[in-house]
C-alpha positions, 0 to 999 in steps of 0.5 A: 564865814572861813575862806580855804587858803590855797596852799602852795606845794613845793614840787622838785622842780622848786627844788631844783631852781633853788639849787640851780640859783644856790650853787650858780651864784657860788659858781660866778663868785668863785668864778669872779674872783678867780678871774680878778686872781689871775689877772692882778698882781702874781704875789711873786718875788723871784720868778723861782724859789727853788734858785733863788733859794740856792745863794740864801747862804752867799745872801746870808754871809754878805748882809752879816759882812755889812753889818759888821762894817757899821754904818748907818744910813738916815732915810728920809723922804717927801713927796717928790724925792728920797734922801739918804745919809749914808755914815760910818762906824764912826759917824763920820759921812761916806762920800764919793758912793753910786747910789741907784735904787728901785723904788716899788708898790708892795702890792703892785707894780704899776708905779714902780721907778729906777731911782739915781741917786746925787750927790748932795754933800756930807753923806747925804744923796738923793733922788726925785721921786713920784710917791703917791699915798700908800706903802712904799719901799726902796731898794737901794745899792750903794757901790764905792771904789774904797768901800764894800756894795751896799744893800739896804731895803726900807719900808715905808708910808706915805700918808695922804694929803689932809 
């Protein structure tokens, strides 16, 4: 005894519903991604790239002059502090600097911190900092009476506790 199988027809309404569902999902995902892209960190380092580019030659000359000094800056950190040790080209510790810095996450500005370093002797300067696991950048500026201004950026990674 054979049973007759009822075959469902694919109508225009079914195709329309499938198209609307498909494109509805695509548009919904795109709108969600656009919202998150606009509501989080913009990624901008400077407000106006053209204006910032106008000082490129001066910045390059300053970087070359700084490199010619032959200074060495040893960088160290733990979860609660950042340590810098300045020495000149002969290995002599550089004393009497006023060192400031900005501690920043590389992808967000939510945990940014301003740093003021205090002299610990022998060219060593330290500042308190709250370092959570992840990637960080510290941008330092050192100024002194008888020495030129010094600027450097360190990028480092803080591991999570085991």
